[in-house]
mmCIF file of the N, C-alpha and C atoms, coordinates in Angstrom:
data_MODEL
# 
_entry.id   MODEL 
# 
loop_
_atom_site.group_PDB 
_atom_site.id 
_atom_site.type_symbol 
_atom_site.label_atom_id 
_atom_site.label_alt_id 
_atom_site.label_comp_id 
_atom_site.label_asym_id 
_atom_site.label_entity_id 
_atom_site.label_seq_id 
_atom_site.pdbx_PDB_ins_code 
_atom_site.Cartn_x 
_atom_site.Cartn_y 
_atom_site.Cartn_z 
_atom_site.occupancy 
_atom_site.B_iso_or_equiv 
_atom_site.pdbx_formal_charge 
_atom_site.auth_seq_id 
_atom_site.auth_comp_id 
_atom_site.auth_asym_id 
_atom_site.auth_atom_id 
_atom_site.pdbx_PDB_model_num 
ATOM 1   N N  . MET A 1 1  ? 4.429   -11.997 -27.538 1.00 0.00 ? 1  MET A N  1 
ATOM 2   C CA . MET A 1 1  ? 3.693   -10.649 -27.962 1.00 0.00 ? 1  MET A CA 1 
ATOM 3   C C  . MET A 1 1  ? 4.357   -9.627  -26.616 1.00 0.00 ? 1  MET A C  1 
ATOM 4   N N  . ALA A 1 2  ? 4.335   -8.912  -27.142 1.00 0.00 ? 2  ALA A N  1 
ATOM 5   C CA . ALA A 1 2  ? 4.566   -7.309  -26.077 1.00 0.00 ? 2  ALA A CA 1 
ATOM 6   C C  . ALA A 1 2  ? 3.057   -6.670  -26.364 1.00 0.00 ? 2  ALA A C  1 
ATOM 7   N N  . THR A 1 3  ? 3.087   -6.833  -24.768 1.00 0.00 ? 3  THR A N  1 
ATOM 8   C CA . THR A 1 3  ? 1.847   -5.412  -24.846 1.00 0.00 ? 3  THR A CA 1 
ATOM 9   C C  . THR A 1 3  ? 2.533   -3.796  -23.818 1.00 0.00 ? 3  THR A C  1 
ATOM 10  N N  . ALA A 1 4  ? 1.855   -3.320  -24.154 1.00 0.00 ? 4  ALA A N  1 
ATOM 11  C CA . ALA A 1 4  ? 1.580   -1.888  -24.238 1.00 0.00 ? 4  ALA A CA 1 
ATOM 12  C C  . ALA A 1 4  ? 1.837   -1.471  -22.252 1.00 0.00 ? 4  ALA A C  1 
ATOM 13  N N  . LYS A 1 5  ? 2.642   -0.460  -22.618 1.00 0.00 ? 5  LYS A N  1 
ATOM 14  C CA . LYS A 1 5  ? 1.963   -0.326  -20.575 1.00 0.00 ? 5  LYS A CA 1 
ATOM 15  C C  . LYS A 1 5  ? 1.032   0.743   -20.516 1.00 0.00 ? 5  LYS A C  1 
ATOM 16  N N  . VAL A 1 6  ? -0.085  0.064   -19.353 1.00 0.00 ? 6  VAL A N  1 
ATOM 17  C CA . VAL A 1 6  ? -0.965  1.070   -18.653 1.00 0.00 ? 6  VAL A CA 1 
ATOM 18  C C  . VAL A 1 6  ? -1.379  2.270   -18.458 1.00 0.00 ? 6  VAL A C  1 
ATOM 19  N N  . ASN A 1 7  ? -1.144  3.693   -17.896 1.00 0.00 ? 7  ASN A N  1 
ATOM 20  C CA . ASN A 1 7  ? -1.322  4.376   -17.282 1.00 0.00 ? 7  ASN A CA 1 
ATOM 21  C C  . ASN A 1 7  ? -2.590  4.237   -16.508 1.00 0.00 ? 7  ASN A C  1 
ATOM 22  N N  . ALA A 1 8  ? -2.821  3.683   -15.200 1.00 0.00 ? 8  ALA A N  1 
ATOM 23  C CA . ALA A 1 8  ? -3.605  3.718   -14.470 1.00 0.00 ? 8  ALA A CA 1 
ATOM 24  C C  . ALA A 1 8  ? -4.051  4.488   -12.813 1.00 0.00 ? 8  ALA A C  1 
ATOM 25  N N  . LYS A 1 9  ? -4.511  5.132   -12.841 1.00 0.00 ? 9  LYS A N  1 
ATOM 26  C CA . LYS A 1 9  ? -4.802  5.341   -11.483 1.00 0.00 ? 9  LYS A CA 1 
ATOM 27  C C  . LYS A 1 9  ? -5.657  4.174   -10.235 1.00 0.00 ? 9  LYS A C  1 
ATOM 28  N N  . ILE A 1 10 ? -5.135  4.305   -9.609  1.00 0.00 ? 10 ILE A N  1 
ATOM 29  C CA . ILE A 1 10 ? -6.290  3.786   -8.314  1.00 0.00 ? 10 ILE A CA 1 
ATOM 30  C C  . ILE A 1 10 ? -6.449  4.439   -6.974  1.00 0.00 ? 10 ILE A C  1 
ATOM 31  N N  . GLU A 1 11 ? -7.875  4.441   -6.693  1.00 0.00 ? 11 GLU A N  1 
ATOM 32  C CA . GLU A 1 11 ? -8.204  5.296   -5.418  1.00 0.00 ? 11 GLU A CA 1 
ATOM 33  C C  . GLU A 1 11 ? -8.727  4.320   -4.953  1.00 0.00 ? 11 GLU A C  1 
ATOM 34  N N  . LEU A 1 12 ? -8.787  4.381   -2.950  1.00 0.00 ? 12 LEU A N  1 
ATOM 35  C CA . LEU A 1 12 ? -9.212  3.226   -2.773  1.00 0.00 ? 12 LEU A CA 1 
ATOM 36  C C  . LEU A 1 12 ? -10.633 4.707   -1.805  1.00 0.00 ? 12 LEU A C  1 
ATOM 37  N N  . GLN A 1 13 ? -11.926 4.708   -2.010  1.00 0.00 ? 13 GLN A N  1 
ATOM 38  C CA . GLN A 1 13 ? -12.875 5.506   -0.952  1.00 0.00 ? 13 GLN A CA 1 
ATOM 39  C C  . GLN A 1 13 ? -13.616 4.591   -0.407  1.00 0.00 ? 13 GLN A C  1 
ATOM 40  N N  . PHE A 1 14 ? -14.078 4.696   0.719   1.00 0.00 ? 14 PHE A N  1 
ATOM 41  C CA . PHE A 1 14 ? -14.516 4.159   1.595   1.00 0.00 ? 14 PHE A CA 1 
ATOM 42  C C  . PHE A 1 14 ? -15.399 5.072   2.879   1.00 0.00 ? 14 PHE A C  1 
ATOM 43  N N  . GLY A 1 15 ? -16.254 5.302   3.075   1.00 0.00 ? 15 GLY A N  1 
ATOM 44  C CA . GLY A 1 15 ? -16.776 6.126   3.942   1.00 0.00 ? 15 GLY A CA 1 
ATOM 45  C C  . GLY A 1 15 ? -16.085 7.811   3.869   1.00 0.00 ? 15 GLY A C  1 
ATOM 46  N N  . ASP A 1 16 ? -15.472 8.333   4.436   1.00 0.00 ? 16 ASP A N  1 
ATOM 47  C CA . ASP A 1 16 ? -15.670 9.815   4.167   1.00 0.00 ? 16 ASP A CA 1 
ATOM 48  C C  . ASP A 1 16 ? -13.788 10.124  3.342   1.00 0.00 ? 16 ASP A C  1 
ATOM 49  N N  . LYS A 1 17 ? -13.449 8.651   3.497   1.00 0.00 ? 17 LYS A N  1 
ATOM 50  C CA . LYS A 1 17 ? -11.978 8.874   2.983   1.00 0.00 ? 17 LYS A CA 1 
ATOM 51  C C  . LYS A 1 17 ? -11.544 8.845   1.612   1.00 0.00 ? 17 LYS A C  1 
ATOM 52  N N  . ALA A 1 18 ? -10.033 9.052   1.113   1.00 0.00 ? 18 ALA A N  1 
ATOM 53  C CA . ALA A 1 18 ? -10.035 8.427   -0.635  1.00 0.00 ? 18 ALA A CA 1 
ATOM 54  C C  . ALA A 1 18 ? -8.530  8.618   -0.215  1.00 0.00 ? 18 ALA A C  1 
ATOM 55  N N  . ILE A 1 19 ? -7.704  7.262   -0.587  1.00 0.00 ? 19 ILE A N  1 
ATOM 56  C CA . ILE A 1 19 ? -6.633  6.913   -0.806  1.00 0.00 ? 19 ILE A CA 1 
ATOM 57  C C  . ILE A 1 19 ? -5.733  6.932   -1.714  1.00 0.00 ? 19 ILE A C  1 
ATOM 58  N N  . ASN A 1 20 ? -4.795  7.163   -2.173  1.00 0.00 ? 20 ASN A N  1 
ATOM 59  C CA . ASN A 1 20 ? -4.608  6.795   -3.955  1.00 0.00 ? 20 ASN A CA 1 
ATOM 60  C C  . ASN A 1 20 ? -2.811  5.624   -3.031  1.00 0.00 ? 20 ASN A C  1 
ATOM 61  N N  . GLU A 1 21 ? -2.916  4.665   -4.384  1.00 0.00 ? 21 GLU A N  1 
ATOM 62  C CA . GLU A 1 21 ? -1.505  3.954   -4.419  1.00 0.00 ? 21 GLU A CA 1 
ATOM 63  C C  . GLU A 1 21 ? 0.150   4.279   -3.657  1.00 0.00 ? 21 GLU A C  1 
ATOM 64  N N  . GLU A 1 22 ? 0.139   5.877   -4.236  1.00 0.00 ? 22 GLU A N  1 
ATOM 65  C CA . GLU A 1 22 ? 1.304   6.048   -3.967  1.00 0.00 ? 22 GLU A CA 1 
ATOM 66  C C  . GLU A 1 22 ? 0.736   6.945   -2.456  1.00 0.00 ? 22 GLU A C  1 
ATOM 67  N N  . GLN A 1 23 ? 0.041   7.251   -1.714  1.00 0.00 ? 23 GLN A N  1 
ATOM 68  C CA . GLN A 1 23 ? -0.093  6.982   0.012   1.00 0.00 ? 23 GLN A CA 1 
ATOM 69  C C  . GLN A 1 23 ? -0.483  6.076   0.458   1.00 0.00 ? 23 GLN A C  1 
ATOM 70  N N  . LEU A 1 24 ? -1.176  5.018   -0.237  1.00 0.00 ? 24 LEU A N  1 
ATOM 71  C CA . LEU A 1 24 ? -0.699  3.713   0.713   1.00 0.00 ? 24 LEU A CA 1 
ATOM 72  C C  . LEU A 1 24 ? 0.810   3.724   0.929   1.00 0.00 ? 24 LEU A C  1 
ATOM 73  N N  . ILE A 1 25 ? 1.857   3.505   -0.417  1.00 0.00 ? 25 ILE A N  1 
ATOM 74  C CA . ILE A 1 25 ? 3.027   3.084   -0.921  1.00 0.00 ? 25 ILE A CA 1 
ATOM 75  C C  . ILE A 1 25 ? 3.593   3.649   0.666   1.00 0.00 ? 25 ILE A C  1 
ATOM 76  N N  . SER A 1 26 ? 3.990   5.350   0.452   1.00 0.00 ? 26 SER A N  1 
ATOM 77  C CA . SER A 1 26 ? 4.177   6.069   1.667   1.00 0.00 ? 26 SER A CA 1 
ATOM 78  C C  . SER A 1 26 ? 3.713   6.150   3.091   1.00 0.00 ? 26 SER A C  1 
ATOM 79  N N  . MET A 1 27 ? 2.584   5.454   3.101   1.00 0.00 ? 27 MET A N  1 
ATOM 80  C CA . MET A 1 27 ? 1.960   5.482   4.296   1.00 0.00 ? 27 MET A CA 1 
ATOM 81  C C  . MET A 1 27 ? 2.961   4.112   5.072   1.00 0.00 ? 27 MET A C  1 
ATOM 82  N N  . ALA A 1 28 ? 2.472   2.481   4.087   1.00 0.00 ? 28 ALA A N  1 
ATOM 83  C CA . ALA A 1 28 ? 4.107   1.604   3.985   1.00 0.00 ? 28 ALA A CA 1 
ATOM 84  C C  . ALA A 1 28 ? 4.515   1.805   4.683   1.00 0.00 ? 28 ALA A C  1 
ATOM 85  N N  . LYS A 1 29 ? 5.417   2.456   3.460   1.00 0.00 ? 29 LYS A N  1 
ATOM 86  C CA . LYS A 1 29 ? 7.143   3.186   4.369   1.00 0.00 ? 29 LYS A CA 1 
ATOM 87  C C  . LYS A 1 29 ? 7.337   4.145   5.456   1.00 0.00 ? 29 LYS A C  1 
ATOM 88  N N  . ASN A 1 30 ? 6.951   4.822   5.548   1.00 0.00 ? 30 ASN A N  1 
ATOM 89  C CA . ASN A 1 30 ? 6.827   5.422   7.495   1.00 0.00 ? 30 ASN A CA 1 
ATOM 90  C C  . ASN A 1 30 ? 6.472   4.420   7.957   1.00 0.00 ? 30 ASN A C  1 
ATOM 91  N N  . ALA A 1 31 ? 5.318   3.385   7.932   1.00 0.00 ? 31 ALA A N  1 
ATOM 92  C CA . ALA A 1 31 ? 4.934   3.158   9.348   1.00 0.00 ? 31 ALA A CA 1 
ATOM 93  C C  . ALA A 1 31 ? 6.687   1.797   9.280   1.00 0.00 ? 31 ALA A C  1 
ATOM 94  N N  . TYR A 1 32 ? 6.638   1.480   8.326   1.00 0.00 ? 32 TYR A N  1 
ATOM 95  C CA . TYR A 1 32 ? 8.296   -0.060  8.313   1.00 0.00 ? 32 TYR A CA 1 
ATOM 96  C C  . TYR A 1 32 ? 9.434   1.208   9.385   1.00 0.00 ? 32 TYR A C  1 
ATOM 97  N N  . GLY A 1 33 ? 9.401   2.745   8.493   1.00 0.00 ? 33 GLY A N  1 
ATOM 98  C CA . GLY A 1 33 ? 10.524  3.211   9.150   1.00 0.00 ? 33 GLY A CA 1 
ATOM 99  C C  . GLY A 1 33 ? 11.679  3.236   8.494   1.00 0.00 ? 33 GLY A C  1 
ATOM 100 N N  . LYS A 1 34 ? 12.316  1.911   7.687   1.00 0.00 ? 34 LYS A N  1 
ATOM 101 C CA . LYS A 1 34 ? 13.796  1.718   7.378   1.00 0.00 ? 34 LYS A CA 1 
ATOM 102 C C  . LYS A 1 34 ? 13.628  1.945   6.240   1.00 0.00 ? 34 LYS A C  1 
ATOM 103 N N  . LYS A 1 35 ? 14.987  1.861   5.299   1.00 0.00 ? 35 LYS A N  1 
ATOM 104 C CA . LYS A 1 35 ? 15.262  2.208   3.890   1.00 0.00 ? 35 LYS A CA 1 
ATOM 105 C C  . LYS A 1 35 ? 15.414  1.062   3.272   1.00 0.00 ? 35 LYS A C  1 
ATOM 106 N N  . ASP A 1 36 ? 15.510  -0.559  3.520   1.00 0.00 ? 36 ASP A N  1 
ATOM 107 C CA . ASP A 1 36 ? 15.998  -1.565  2.821   1.00 0.00 ? 36 ASP A CA 1 
ATOM 108 C C  . ASP A 1 36 ? 14.399  -2.336  1.927   1.00 0.00 ? 36 ASP A C  1 
ATOM 109 N N  . ILE A 1 37 ? 13.808  -1.318  1.814   1.00 0.00 ? 37 ILE A N  1 
ATOM 110 C CA . ILE A 1 37 ? 12.736  -2.294  0.962   1.00 0.00 ? 37 ILE A CA 1 
ATOM 111 C C  . ILE A 1 37 ? 13.037  -2.315  -0.190  1.00 0.00 ? 37 ILE A C  1 
ATOM 112 N N  . LYS A 1 38 ? 13.190  -4.055  -0.376  1.00 0.00 ? 38 LYS A N  1 
ATOM 113 C CA . LYS A 1 38 ? 12.873  -4.184  -2.107  1.00 0.00 ? 38 LYS A CA 1 
ATOM 114 C C  . LYS A 1 38 ? 11.969  -4.740  -2.276  1.00 0.00 ? 38 LYS A C  1 
ATOM 115 N N  . ASN A 1 39 ? 11.017  -5.184  -1.759  1.00 0.00 ? 39 ASN A N  1 
ATOM 116 C CA . ASN A 1 39 ? 9.787   -5.807  -2.049  1.00 0.00 ? 39 ASN A CA 1 
ATOM 117 C C  . ASN A 1 39 ? 8.378   -5.176  -1.438  1.00 0.00 ? 39 ASN A C  1 
ATOM 118 N N  . LEU A 1 40 ? 7.544   -4.703  -1.783  1.00 0.00 ? 40 LEU A N  1 
ATOM 119 C CA . LEU A 1 40 ? 6.073   -4.249  -0.599  1.00 0.00 ? 40 LEU A CA 1 
ATOM 120 C C  . LEU A 1 40 ? 5.239   -5.025  -1.401  1.00 0.00 ? 40 LEU A C  1 
ATOM 121 N N  . ASP A 1 41 ? 4.260   -5.703  -0.168  1.00 0.00 ? 41 ASP A N  1 
ATOM 122 C CA . ASP A 1 41 ? 3.045   -5.672  -0.973  1.00 0.00 ? 41 ASP A CA 1 
ATOM 123 C C  . ASP A 1 41 ? 2.052   -4.936  0.125   1.00 0.00 ? 41 ASP A C  1 
ATOM 124 N N  . ILE A 1 42 ? 0.767   -4.907  -0.417  1.00 0.00 ? 42 ILE A N  1 
ATOM 125 C CA . ILE A 1 42 ? 0.033   -3.890  1.218   1.00 0.00 ? 42 ILE A CA 1 
ATOM 126 C C  . ILE A 1 42 ? -1.690  -4.661  0.641   1.00 0.00 ? 42 ILE A C  1 
ATOM 127 N N  . TYR A 1 43 ? -1.809  -5.468  1.795   1.00 0.00 ? 43 TYR A N  1 
ATOM 128 C CA . TYR A 1 43 ? -3.193  -5.984  2.003   1.00 0.00 ? 43 TYR A CA 1 
ATOM 129 C C  . TYR A 1 43 ? -4.188  -3.995  2.881   1.00 0.00 ? 43 TYR A C  1 
ATOM 130 N N  . VAL A 1 44 ? -5.341  -3.667  1.755   1.00 0.00 ? 44 VAL A N  1 
ATOM 131 C CA . VAL A 1 44 ? -6.252  -3.299  3.335   1.00 0.00 ? 44 VAL A CA 1 
ATOM 132 C C  . VAL A 1 44 ? -7.623  -3.372  3.182   1.00 0.00 ? 44 VAL A C  1 
ATOM 133 N N  . LYS A 1 45 ? -8.180  -3.341  4.007   1.00 0.00 ? 45 LYS A N  1 
ATOM 134 C CA . LYS A 1 45 ? -8.842  -4.077  4.981   1.00 0.00 ? 45 LYS A CA 1 
ATOM 135 C C  . LYS A 1 45 ? -9.901  -2.383  5.819   1.00 0.00 ? 45 LYS A C  1 
ATOM 136 N N  . PRO A 1 46 ? -10.505 -2.141  5.081   1.00 0.00 ? 46 PRO A N  1 
ATOM 137 C CA . PRO A 1 46 ? -11.184 -0.541  4.779   1.00 0.00 ? 46 PRO A CA 1 
ATOM 138 C C  . PRO A 1 46 ? -12.217 -0.754  6.431   1.00 0.00 ? 46 PRO A C  1 
ATOM 139 N N  . GLU A 1 47 ? -12.751 -1.886  6.109   1.00 0.00 ? 47 GLU A N  1 
ATOM 140 C CA . GLU A 1 47 ? -14.271 -2.310  7.651   1.00 0.00 ? 47 GLU A CA 1 
ATOM 141 C C  . GLU A 1 47 ? -12.872 -1.684  8.373   1.00 0.00 ? 47 GLU A C  1 
ATOM 142 N N  . GLU A 1 48 ? -11.671 -2.126  8.458   1.00 0.00 ? 48 GLU A N  1 
ATOM 143 C CA . GLU A 1 48 ? -10.800 -2.336  9.736   1.00 0.00 ? 48 GLU A CA 1 
ATOM 144 C C  . GLU A 1 48 ? -10.485 -1.057  9.585   1.00 0.00 ? 48 GLU A C  1 
ATOM 145 N N  . SER A 1 49 ? -9.711  0.018   9.003   1.00 0.00 ? 49 SER A N  1 
ATOM 146 C CA . SER A 1 49 ? -9.707  1.213   8.571   1.00 0.00 ? 49 SER A CA 1 
ATOM 147 C C  . SER A 1 49 ? -8.429  1.319   9.137   1.00 0.00 ? 49 SER A C  1 
ATOM 148 N N  . LYS A 1 50 ? -7.789  -0.185  8.756   1.00 0.00 ? 50 LYS A N  1 
ATOM 149 C CA . LYS A 1 50 ? -5.946  -0.226  8.489   1.00 0.00 ? 50 LYS A CA 1 
ATOM 150 C C  . LYS A 1 50 ? -5.952  -1.052  6.683   1.00 0.00 ? 50 LYS A C  1 
ATOM 151 N N  . ALA A 1 51 ? -4.568  -1.233  7.094   1.00 0.00 ? 51 ALA A N  1 
ATOM 152 C CA . ALA A 1 51 ? -3.450  -1.824  5.945   1.00 0.00 ? 51 ALA A CA 1 
ATOM 153 C C  . ALA A 1 51 ? -2.305  -2.422  6.574   1.00 0.00 ? 51 ALA A C  1 
ATOM 154 N N  . TYR A 1 52 ? -2.391  -3.452  5.867   1.00 0.00 ? 52 TYR A N  1 
ATOM 155 C CA . TYR A 1 52 ? -1.726  -4.367  6.413   1.00 0.00 ? 52 TYR A CA 1 
ATOM 156 C C  . TYR A 1 52 ? -0.032  -4.548  5.249   1.00 0.00 ? 52 TYR A C  1 
ATOM 157 N N  . TYR A 1 53 ? 1.196   -4.636  5.659   1.00 0.00 ? 53 TYR A N  1 
ATOM 158 C CA . TYR A 1 53 ? 1.907   -4.510  4.896   1.00 0.00 ? 53 TYR A CA 1 
ATOM 159 C C  . TYR A 1 53 ? 3.318   -5.571  4.829   1.00 0.00 ? 53 TYR A C  1 
ATOM 160 N N  . VAL A 1 54 ? 3.887   -6.028  4.236   1.00 0.00 ? 54 VAL A N  1 
ATOM 161 C CA . VAL A 1 54 ? 4.709   -6.956  4.140   1.00 0.00 ? 54 VAL A CA 1 
ATOM 162 C C  . VAL A 1 54 ? 6.198   -6.718  3.488   1.00 0.00 ? 54 VAL A C  1 
ATOM 163 N N  . VAL A 1 55 ? 7.281   -6.362  3.706   1.00 0.00 ? 55 VAL A N  1 
ATOM 164 C CA . VAL A 1 55 ? 8.235   -5.703  3.556   1.00 0.00 ? 55 VAL A CA 1 
ATOM 165 C C  . VAL A 1 55 ? 9.241   -7.582  3.257   1.00 0.00 ? 55 VAL A C  1 
ATOM 166 N N  . ASN A 1 56 ? 9.920   -7.211  1.958   1.00 0.00 ? 56 ASN A N  1 
ATOM 167 C CA . ASN A 1 56 ? 10.968  -8.388  1.592   1.00 0.00 ? 56 ASN A CA 1 
ATOM 168 C C  . ASN A 1 56 ? 10.282  -9.220  1.562   1.00 0.00 ? 56 ASN A C  1 
ATOM 169 N N  . ASN A 1 57 ? 9.382   -10.023 1.463   1.00 0.00 ? 57 ASN A N  1 
ATOM 170 C CA . ASN A 1 57 ? 8.187   -11.179 1.596   1.00 0.00 ? 57 ASN A CA 1 
ATOM 171 C C  . ASN A 1 57 ? 8.577   -11.981 3.468   1.00 0.00 ? 57 ASN A C  1 
ATOM 172 N N  . ASP A 1 58 ? 9.051   -11.208 4.104   1.00 0.00 ? 58 ASP A N  1 
ATOM 173 C CA . ASP A 1 58 ? 9.878   -11.244 5.312   1.00 0.00 ? 58 ASP A CA 1 
ATOM 174 C C  . ASP A 1 58 ? 8.722   -10.449 6.686   1.00 0.00 ? 58 ASP A C  1 
ATOM 175 N N  . ILE A 1 59 ? 8.798   -9.328  6.910   1.00 0.00 ? 59 ILE A N  1 
ATOM 176 C CA . ILE A 1 59 ? 8.480   -8.503  7.644   1.00 0.00 ? 59 ILE A CA 1 
ATOM 177 C C  . ILE A 1 59 ? 6.914   -7.537  7.243   1.00 0.00 ? 59 ILE A C  1 
ATOM 178 N N  . THR A 1 60 ? 6.841   -7.853  8.284   1.00 0.00 ? 60 THR A N  1 
ATOM 179 C CA . THR A 1 60 ? 5.010   -7.528  8.332   1.00 0.00 ? 60 THR A CA 1 
ATOM 180 C C  . THR A 1 60 ? 5.188   -6.719  9.775   1.00 0.00 ? 60 THR A C  1 
ATOM 181 N N  . GLY A 1 61 ? 3.353   -5.880  8.718   1.00 0.00 ? 61 GLY A N  1 
ATOM 182 C CA . GLY A 1 61 ? 2.719   -4.774  9.721   1.00 0.00 ? 61 GLY A CA 1 
ATOM 183 C C  . GLY A 1 61 ? 1.401   -4.385  9.580   1.00 0.00 ? 61 GLY A C  1 
ATOM 184 N N  . ASN A 1 62 ? 1.416   -2.904  10.383  1.00 0.00 ? 62 ASN A N  1 
ATOM 185 C CA . ASN A 1 62 ? 0.293   -2.640  9.595   1.00 0.00 ? 62 ASN A CA 1 
ATOM 186 C C  . ASN A 1 62 ? -0.147  -1.284  10.154  1.00 0.00 ? 62 ASN A C  1 
ATOM 187 N N  . PHE A 1 63 ? -1.057  -0.443  10.013  1.00 0.00 ? 63 PHE A N  1 
ATOM 188 C CA . PHE A 1 63 ? -0.825  1.182   9.721   1.00 0.00 ? 63 PHE A CA 1 
ATOM 189 C C  . PHE A 1 63 ? -2.294  1.775   9.253   1.00 0.00 ? 63 PHE A C  1 
ATOM 190 N N  . ASP A 1 64 ? -2.811  1.883   10.652  1.00 0.00 ? 64 ASP A N  1 
ATOM 191 C CA . ASP A 1 64 ? -4.141  3.473   10.114  1.00 0.00 ? 64 ASP A CA 1 
ATOM 192 C C  . ASP A 1 64 ? -4.422  3.763   9.281   1.00 0.00 ? 64 ASP A C  1 
ATOM 193 N N  . LEU A 1 65 ? -5.412  3.854   8.214   1.00 0.00 ? 65 LEU A N  1 
ATOM 194 C CA . LEU A 1 65 ? -5.809  4.555   7.050   1.00 0.00 ? 65 LEU A CA 1 
ATOM 195 C C  . LEU A 1 65 ? -6.641  5.871   7.930   1.00 0.00 ? 65 LEU A C  1 
# 
């Protein structure tokens, strides 16, 4: 059974900040700094004002929100 694709918008709001999915992806790519991304997982910790990423199931890093 095929399911229809759902258009969705995700926005994280905390304090006086609002960051959407596209911004998080862009920030992670900039923090990583290389082009060899095949897989990107992002974990947001608003209480720390940080996001953590894993590139290609191997390389980790973080950036400030």
